[in-house]
C-alpha positions as CSV (number, residue, x, y, z in Angstrom):
1,M,15.8,-12.2,-8.7
2,A,12.0,-11.9,-8.2
3,K,9.9,-14.4,-10.4
4,R,6.8,-13.2,-12.2
5,I,3.9,-13.6,-10.2
6,L,2.6,-16.1,-12.6
7,D,5.1,-18.6,-11.3
8,C,5.1,-17.5,-7.6
9,Y,4.1,-19.6,-4.7
10,A,3.3,-18.7,-1.3
11,S,6.9,-19.0,-0.1
12,D,8.0,-16.6,-2.8
13,F,5.7,-14.0,-1.7
14,A,6.5,-14.4,1.9
15,G,10.4,-13.7,1.1
16,F,9.6,-10.8,-1.3
17,S,10.7,-7.1,-0.3
18,K,8.7,-4.3,-1.9
19,E,10.9,-4.0,-4.9
20,D,10.6,-7.8,-5.4
21,L,7.0,-7.5,-5.5
22,L,6.9,-4.7,-7.9
23,T,9.3,-6.4,-10.1
24,S,7.4,-9.7,-10.0
25,I,4.0,-7.6,-11.1
26,G,5.8,-6.1,-14.1
27,K,7.3,-9.2,-15.3
28,S,3.9,-10.8,-15.7
29,E,3.1,-8.5,-18.4
30,G,-0.6,-7.5,-17.7
31,R,-1.7,-10.8,-16.2
32,V,-2.0,-10.1,-12.5
33,I,-5.5,-10.3,-10.8
34,L,-6.2,-8.1,-7.8
35,C,-9.5,-8.9,-5.9
36,E,-10.8,-6.5,-3.3
37,T,-12.9,-7.9,-0.4
38,I,-14.8,-6.4,2.6
39,G,-14.3,-8.3,5.7
40,T,-17.1,-6.5,7.9
41,V,-19.8,-8.3,6.2
42,R,-20.7,-11.8,6.7
43,P,-18.6,-13.9,4.0
44,M,-20.4,-15.6,1.1
45,L,-19.3,-19.0,2.3
46,G,-20.2,-18.3,6.0
47,D,-17.2,-19.5,7.9
48,V,-14.6,-19.0,5.0
49,T,-13.4,-15.4,4.4
50,N,-14.1,-13.7,1.2
51,A,-10.2,-13.2,0.9
52,E,-9.8,-16.9,1.0
53,F,-12.7,-17.4,-1.6
54,V,-11.3,-14.9,-4.2
55,S,-7.8,-16.5,-3.7
56,A,-9.3,-19.9,-4.5
57,M,-11.1,-18.4,-7.8
58,G,-7.5,-17.0,-9.0
59,A,-6.7,-13.8,-7.3
60,D,-2.8,-13.2,-7.1
61,F,-3.2,-10.2,-4.8
62,L,-5.6,-9.2,-2.1
63,L,-7.0,-5.7,-1.2
64,L,-8.9,-5.4,2.0
65,N,-11.5,-2.5,1.7
66,M,-13.1,-1.0,4.9
67,F,-10.4,-2.3,6.9
68,D,-10.1,-0.4,10.1
69,V,-6.3,-0.7,11.4
70,K,-7.5,0.3,14.8
71,K,-10.3,-2.3,14.9
72,P,-9.5,-5.0,12.7
73,E,-12.4,-7.3,11.5
74,I,-12.4,-10.0,9.0
75,Q,-15.4,-12.1,9.5
76,G,-14.7,-16.0,8.9
77,L,-11.2,-15.8,10.3
78,P,-10.3,-18.3,13.0
79,A,-10.1,-16.8,16.4
80,G,-6.9,-14.8,17.2
81,K,-5.5,-11.5,18.0
82,P,-7.1,-8.7,15.9
83,E,-3.8,-7.0,15.3
84,D,-2.8,-10.4,13.5
85,A,-5.7,-10.4,11.2
86,V,-3.4,-9.3,8.0
87,R,-0.8,-12.0,8.8
88,L,-3.6,-14.7,9.3
89,I,-5.0,-13.8,5.8
90,K,-1.7,-14.0,4.3
91,K,-1.0,-17.4,5.9
92,L,-4.4,-18.7,4.9
93,T,-4.2,-17.4,1.3
94,G,-0.4,-17.4,0.5
95,R,-1.1,-13.9,-1.1
96,P,0.3,-10.5,-0.8
97,V,-2.1,-8.1,1.0
98,G,-3.1,-4.6,0.6
99,I,-5.6,-2.4,2.3
100,N,-7.4,0.9,1.1
101,L,-7.0,4.1,3.3
102,E,-9.1,7.0,2.5
103,P,-7.8,10.7,2.6
104,V,-11.1,12.1,3.7
105,E,-11.0,15.9,4.0
106,D,-14.4,16.6,5.6
107,L,-16.5,13.9,7.2
108,E,-19.4,16.2,7.6
109,E,-19.7,16.6,3.9
110,A,-19.5,13.0,3.0
111,E,-22.6,11.7,1.3
112,T,-22.6,8.0,1.6
113,S,-24.7,5.1,2.7
114,P,-24.3,3.3,6.1
115,L,-22.3,0.6,4.6
116,W,-19.6,2.9,3.7
117,Q,-19.7,5.0,7.0
118,M,-16.1,6.0,7.7
119,S,-14.4,4.8,10.8
120,D,-11.2,6.3,12.5
121,G,-9.0,3.4,11.6
122,R,-9.9,3.8,7.8
123,R,-8.7,7.4,7.3
124,A,-5.4,8.0,5.7
125,T,-3.5,9.4,8.6
126,L,0.2,8.7,9.0
127,E,-0.5,6.6,12.3
128,N,-2.9,4.3,10.3
129,A,-0.4,3.9,7.6
130,Q,2.3,3.1,10.3
131,R,0.0,0.7,12.1
132,A,-0.8,-1.0,8.6
133,C,2.9,-1.5,8.1
134,E,3.4,-3.1,11.5
135,M,0.5,-5.4,10.8
136,G,2.3,-6.8,7.7
137,V,0.4,-4.8,4.9
138,D,2.2,-5.1,1.4
139,M,0.5,-2.2,-0.2
140,I,-1.6,0.8,0.8
141,L,-3.9,2.2,-1.9
142,L,-5.0,5.9,-1.3
143,T,-8.6,6.0,-2.9
144,G,-12.2,6.8,-1.9
145,N,-15.3,4.8,-1.4
146,P,-18.7,6.2,-2.9
147,G,-19.5,9.7,-1.6
148,M,-16.6,10.2,0.8
149,G,-15.4,13.3,-0.8
150,V,-11.9,12.1,-1.6
151,S,-10.1,14.7,-3.9
152,N,-7.0,14.2,-5.9
153,E,-5.5,17.1,-4.1
154,A,-5.7,15.1,-0.8
155,I,-4.5,12.0,-2.4
156,E,-1.2,13.9,-3.6
157,A,-0.8,15.4,0.0
158,T,-1.1,12.2,1.7
159,L,1.3,10.3,-0.9
160,R,4.1,13.2,-0.1
161,M,3.5,12.5,3.6
162,Y,3.8,8.7,3.5
163,R,6.7,8.8,1.3
164,E,8.6,11.1,3.6
165,N,7.8,9.1,6.7
166,L,7.6,5.4,5.5
167,G,10.2,5.2,3.1
168,D,10.2,1.9,1.4
169,R,8.3,0.0,3.9
170,V,5.3,-0.5,1.8
171,I,4.1,-0.2,-1.7
172,L,2.2,3.0,-2.3
173,A,-0.7,3.1,-4.9
174,A,-3.1,6.1,-5.7
175,G,-6.2,6.8,-7.8
176,K,-9.6,6.8,-8.2
177,M,-12.3,4.0,-9.3
178,H,-15.1,6.6,-9.6
179,A,-15.8,10.3,-8.6
180,A,-16.0,9.3,-4.7
181,G,-18.3,12.1,-4.0
182,V,-16.3,14.8,-5.9
183,L,-18.5,15.7,-9.0
184,S,-15.8,18.1,-10.5
185,E,-13.7,15.0,-10.7
186,A,-16.2,12.9,-12.4
187,A,-16.1,11.2,-15.7
188,E,-13.0,12.2,-17.9
189,H,-11.9,14.3,-15.1
190,I,-11.5,11.5,-12.5
191,I,-7.7,11.4,-13.2
192,T,-5.8,13.2,-15.7
193,K,-2.2,13.1,-17.1
194,E,-1.2,15.9,-14.6
195,D,-2.8,13.9,-11.7
196,V,-0.6,11.0,-12.8
197,R,2.6,13.3,-13.0
198,R,1.8,14.8,-9.6
199,F,1.0,11.3,-7.8
200,R,4.3,9.8,-9.4
201,E,6.1,12.7,-8.2
202,A,4.6,12.5,-4.8
203,G,5.6,9.0,-4.4
204,A,3.2,6.7,-5.9
205,D,4.6,3.3,-7.1
206,I,1.4,2.2,-8.9
207,L,-1.4,4.5,-10.5
208,L,-4.9,3.4,-10.4
209,F,-7.4,4.1,-13.1
210,P,-11.0,3.2,-13.8
211,A,-11.5,0.4,-16.1
212,P,-12.7,1.1,-19.8
213,G,-16.6,1.1,-19.9
214,T,-17.0,1.2,-15.9
215,V,-17.3,5.0,-15.6
216,P,-19.0,7.5,-18.2
217,G,-16.7,8.6,-20.8
218,I,-13.8,6.4,-19.7
219,T,-12.8,4.5,-22.8
220,M,-10.0,2.2,-23.6
221,E,-8.1,4.8,-25.7
222,Y,-8.4,7.2,-22.7
223,V,-6.9,4.8,-20.2
224,R,-4.5,3.6,-22.7
225,E,-2.9,7.0,-22.9
226,L,-2.7,7.4,-19.2
227,V,-1.2,3.9,-18.8
228,S,1.5,4.7,-21.3
229,F,2.1,8.1,-19.5
230,A,2.5,6.2,-16.1
231,H,4.8,3.8,-17.6
232,G,6.9,6.4,-19.0
233,L,7.4,7.7,-15.5
234,G,8.5,4.4,-14.1
235,A,5.2,3.7,-12.5
236,L,3.0,0.3,-12.6
237,T,-0.7,0.7,-13.1
238,I,-3.9,-0.8,-12.0
239,T,-7.2,-0.6,-14.0
240,A,-10.0,-1.0,-11.5
241,I,-13.7,-2.1,-11.7
242,G,-15.3,-0.2,-8.7
243,T,-18.9,0.5,-10.0
244,S,-20.5,-3.1,-9.2
245,Q,-19.8,-4.4,-12.5
246,E,-17.9,-7.0,-10.9
247,G,-21.3,-8.4,-10.5
248,T,-22.2,-8.3,-14.1
249,D,-22.7,-11.4,-16.3
250,T,-19.5,-13.1,-17.6
251,A,-19.7,-11.9,-21.1
252,T,-19.4,-8.5,-20.0
253,I,-16.7,-9.1,-17.5
254,R,-14.6,-10.7,-20.5
255,Q,-15.1,-7.6,-22.6
256,I,-13.9,-5.3,-19.8
257,A,-11.1,-7.7,-19.1
258,L,-9.9,-7.5,-22.7
259,L,-10.2,-3.7,-23.0
260,C,-8.1,-3.4,-19.8
261,K,-5.6,-5.7,-21.4
262,M,-5.6,-3.5,-24.5
263,T,-4.7,-0.5,-22.1
264,G,-1.4,-2.1,-21.2
265,T,-2.2,-2.2,-17.6
266,D,-0.2,-4.4,-15.2
267,I,-2.7,-5.2,-12.6
268,H,-6.3,-6.1,-13.2
269,H,-8.8,-5.2,-10.3
270,L,-12.3,-6.6,-9.5
271,G,-14.2,-4.8,-6.8
272,D,-16.1,-6.1,-3.8
273,T,-19.7,-5.7,-4.6
274,G,-20.7,-8.6,-6.8
275,Y,-22.9,-9.2,-3.8
276,T,-21.5,-7.1,-0.9
277,G,-18.3,-8.3,0.2
278,M,-16.6,-9.8,-3.1
279,A,-16.8,-10.0,-7.0
280,L,-19.1,-12.9,-8.3
281,P,-16.8,-16.0,-8.0
282,E,-17.5,-16.8,-11.7
283,N,-16.4,-13.5,-12.8
284,I,-13.1,-13.9,-11.2
285,Q,-12.4,-17.1,-13.0
286,A,-13.8,-15.7,-16.1
287,Y,-11.7,-12.5,-16.1
288,S,-8.7,-14.6,-15.4
289,V,-9.0,-17.0,-18.2
290,A,-9.7,-14.0,-20.6
291,I,-6.4,-12.5,-19.8
292,R,-4.2,-15.2,-19.2
293,G,-5.9,-18.6,-20.1
294,V,-6.8,-21.8,-18.3
295,R,-3.3,-22.9,-17.6
296,H,-2.2,-19.9,-15.5
297,T,-5.7,-19.4,-13.9
298,Y,-5.8,-23.1,-12.8
299,H,-2.2,-23.0,-11.6
300,R,-3.1,-20.2,-9.3
301,M,-6.2,-21.8,-8.3
302,A,-4.6,-25.3,-7.4
303,A,-1.2,-24.2,-5.9
304,S,-1.2,-25.2,-2.2
305,V,-0.5,-22.5,0.3
306,T,2.1,-24.6,1.8
307,R,4.4,-24.6,-1.3
């Protein structure tokens, strides 16, 4: 039977099935840290990947943003075949790895900066999802980067396609950290109970919501209601900091952490733009200590990947 993530080592993660990983997350009772990184920019430590850095600061689960499954690039990785990038990250960190794929409906309508410019291998097509599974990805998160115009309807349709064609090969997560360029789905309209129900029925194993205090109008009470509703449908949840507040001061990050804890969420997400590429390392540690104390934080930081 799967252990809670708090007690897992690299060898446990390596042997987990999809259901084992979901069970392990649930058993940890709201004490799982998911850190998002960007591999296409220069790592904060130069020749060490941002994925390794966030793992060293206490991340339990890694999420690769802007990862192109057709042209994989993670700066700081040792030389190897591009198609082995995810497996190498898992070997170096001993962590499960997810990626973002984006159900962008109209690239010509996307209003985004050059940093977030869409590439073919980041779109949420069936071909890209199948390729991700072959590369060893443990989770696919359907979401949208800034200005991409990803709608909840597109997320739902993609979930149905993935569930029908991928079966139980990979964890499916879905939701939005911000409006992602769809102003009609901004603030309290980012995700509703009806969206949660539809995403779950379409095949989502995990629902993602903005962390309280990160999006205008998103309070602890609002997210608490959505989390409770998702749990009632048998899904796990992520509260996400996707508004660059992963680069705030430690006092603010602790406040957000406790608000997320009060919502009842299962997974705490810190985004990738403290500086571009990953959350501030001191904020990862501060967030972890706030939700699970120094014992579990330092255990995750200290455990060797060869265990």
